[in-house]
Structure formats: structure tokens, C-alpha cells
C-alpha positions, 0 to 999 in steps of 0.5 A: 593813674596807670603804669605809663609804662610806654613812658617808661619804655621811651624813657630807657630806650632813650639810655641806649643811645644816650639821649636824656630825659629832658629831649624825650619827655614830648614823646612820652607825653603824646604817646600818653595821651594817645594811649588815653584816647584809645582807652577813653574810646575803647570803654565806650558802650558802642565798644568795649562797654566798660564802667571801670578804668584805673579803678574809677568810672570810665569816661564816659559813665562819670561825664557822658558819652558825648563828652568821652567822644570829644575827650578822645577826639581831643587828646587824640589830636593834642598828641600831634600839637605837643610834638609839633609845638616850636618848644619841642626842638627836633630837626624839622625832618625828624620831627615830621618823619616821628609825626607820620609815623605816630599818625600811622600807628594810631589810625586804620592800621595801628590802634584804630584798625586793631580795635576794629578786628578785636571788636570783629574778632568777637565769638569767631574763630580766628587763627594764630596769625591773625590774633596775632596780627589784631593784637600787634595793631591794637597794642604793638603799633604804639609800642613799636612807636616808642622805640622808634621814635627814639631811634629817629630822634637819635639819627639811627639809620633806616634799618636799625629804625625797623629793626626797632620798631619790630621789637616794640610790636612784640614787647607790645605783644607781650604786653597785650599777653600780660593784660590777658592773663590778668584778665582771667587770673588777675584781681580788679584791684590790680587790674583797675577794671572788672577781670574775666571780661574777656571769655563773657565777650568771646574776645579772640585772645591766644589765651583762648585760642592756645589754653593758659599753659600754652599761652603762658609758653608762649609768652615766656618764649617771647620774653626771653627772645626781646631780652636776646634781642637786647643783649648786643646794646650791652649794659645801656639796656638793663633798665629796659630789660627790666621793664620787660621783665616786669611787663609779664612778672606783674601778673603774678 
């Protein structure tokens, strides 16, 4: 299940640098493992306590809490097993750099830290920068990694890797905004899980802070900014641009 949007973005970015899908598939697999781990843990009763995911019972509902915790932890470690495997033929220096970056984007400075803030922010009034920081950690950091890893494999300079990392975080923020719109206006069939949960749980989102009209304007301006940034890559960025358009338009 799932849209595999992160893997799509990895392949799309690979086209910019003429990197084959075969050379990127291990990165995609690792990212999907990290993403799935985060969803399994996110659904647990001690976190967001969600019973459905991708149109099916969530892992803890079907297999029990202990199995869900262990499955999530195993997927987290499997991601690093995939990248460190000798069959994934990369220069050791680049491979270590990718592993270190994925760890940073997954742990307390990334997904885990963002989830902690998301839970702490419930039913509290937070400002724009606090919410953006939380969402960039919880969602944006893994998108950051998607673009960074491709740039690392392409052996790009630090300045370009950093620029693409920042762009990845903005794509992640756009994706989170789209998710928030789906929660408010979408259907269970579209999302694969119950909707209108954010308001019930008192989640701090840009939508709850700004209101629907301003939040959509913010999201649309963010999309335009991302697309402008990609114009320098010319026709090679065509597929990535299409994916960016899809991210926001999938609600309507």
C-alpha cells in the first residue's frame, strides 16, 4: 500500500543527474522501510492511537502492540542493513555519508524528534515557526534525505547537496500540508484512514493556525517556490515537477 511518493521523488531526482533507477533502488527500499516504521509507531496507542492505515487495520490492531513495536524497530534497522549491504555497490565514503545522513534524518533530529514535538504540541497554541520546525522534522527530514542521497551518489559538491536537502524539506512540508488538507476535507477512501482526526486531537498544524484559505495560499506559494527552484535543471526536472504538482493537487 501507500503512494511510494518518496521513492518516486528519488527516481525523479535521479533523472536530473542521469542516475539509473537500478543504482537508486536500494535507497528507495531503505526510505520505504524508514517511512513504514514511522507509520507503525505513529499509529500505536501511546502515540496517535489510530486503528486504520492505508485502508487496512493498523499493525498493532491486527498483530498486537508488541509485534507492532518490534516490526517498526526491525524496519528501522533493515533500512541500514539494505544500504550497508555489499551488493549495494557504492564507494565506502559515499555509503558512510548516506548512512550517517539517514540516521540523522530518522532519529531525534528528524522523524523521532518531530513526532515527539507533534505529541507535545497537542492542544497547545504554537506559532508559525514552531509548527514549521516540527513538521520539517517529522515529515520534511526524510524528503531531505531523498534528495541528499541522490546528490551524494552523483558526487555533487557540498553546496549543491545542502541546497537539495533544503529543497527536500520544503517538499516534505508541502506534503504535510497536503495531508492536513486531506484530513480536514478529504474522505476516508482517499486517505486510507479516518479523517478529521487533527481537530479532534488538537493537533498543531498550519491549517489550524492560519485557517483554510491562508493555509492553502501558503501551500500554493510554497509549491511555486519549489517549482521555481527546479527550473534551473531544465527539462531533466520535468518528472520531479509533475510529482510536486501531484502532491498538492491530490486533495481536489
